[in-house]
C-alpha positions as CSV (number, residue, x, y, z in Angstrom):
1,M,33.8,-51.6,17.9
2,R,30.6,-49.8,17.1
3,K,28.8,-47.7,19.7
4,L,25.6,-49.2,21.1
5,K,22.3,-47.3,20.8
6,S,21.0,-45.9,24.1
7,Y,17.4,-46.8,24.9
8,V,17.2,-45.2,28.3
9,G,14.3,-42.8,28.6
10,K,12.4,-44.2,25.6
11,K,8.9,-45.5,25.9
12,Y,7.5,-48.7,24.3
13,G,3.8,-49.2,24.9
14,K,3.3,-48.7,28.7
15,L,7.0,-49.4,29.5
16,T,9.7,-46.7,30.0
17,V,13.3,-47.9,29.9
18,V,15.1,-46.9,33.1
19,K,18.6,-48.4,32.8
20,E,20.6,-51.0,30.9
21,L,21.5,-54.2,32.8
22,P,24.6,-56.3,32.2
23,S,24.6,-58.2,29.0
24,V,24.0,-62.0,29.0
25,P,26.4,-63.9,26.7
26,Y,25.1,-66.8,24.6
27,E,26.4,-69.0,21.8
28,Y,24.9,-68.9,18.4
29,N,26.5,-70.9,15.6
30,K,29.9,-70.9,17.4
31,W,29.7,-67.1,17.8
32,I,29.4,-65.6,21.3
33,M,26.6,-63.0,21.2
34,N,25.2,-60.7,23.9
35,K,21.6,-60.2,24.7
36,R,20.8,-56.7,25.9
37,W,18.5,-56.5,28.9
38,F,16.9,-53.3,30.3
39,N,15.1,-52.4,33.5
40,C,11.8,-50.8,32.7
41,I,8.9,-49.3,34.7
42,C,5.3,-49.7,33.6
43,D,2.8,-46.8,33.7
44,C,1.0,-48.7,36.6
45,G,4.3,-48.6,38.7
46,N,5.5,-52.2,38.3
47,K,9.2,-52.8,37.4
48,L,10.5,-55.5,35.1
49,D,13.5,-56.6,33.1
50,V,13.0,-57.0,29.4
51,R,15.2,-57.8,26.4
52,I,15.4,-54.8,24.0
53,N,14.3,-56.8,21.0
54,S,11.0,-57.7,22.8
55,L,10.3,-54.0,23.3
56,V,11.3,-52.8,19.9
57,K,9.3,-55.5,18.1
58,G,6.3,-54.8,20.3
59,N,6.2,-58.3,21.9
60,T,6.3,-56.8,25.4
61,K,4.1,-53.7,25.8
62,S,3.5,-53.7,29.6
63,C,4.1,-55.7,32.8
64,G,0.9,-57.6,32.2
65,C,-1.6,-54.9,33.2
66,L,-2.5,-54.2,29.6
67,A,-3.8,-57.8,29.1
68,I,-5.9,-57.4,32.3
69,E,-7.3,-54.1,31.1
70,Q,-8.2,-55.6,27.8
71,D,-10.0,-58.5,29.4
72,L,-12.0,-56.2,31.6
73,S,-13.2,-54.2,28.6
């Protein structure tokens, strides 16, 4: 079994990964897969749980405060 990459301490947008949460199994074409979830803290102080692929692909960059900041500009 291959070793999973550690994302703890890495920053994606305004989010910093704090810890990995238990994996959530799901079925895909009769294969059982696991989605990796991480607990993150935003620069504004809010905490949220995010799937790692959302962070890496840039789909989730903040807790929502970034959208509010951009609307105010």
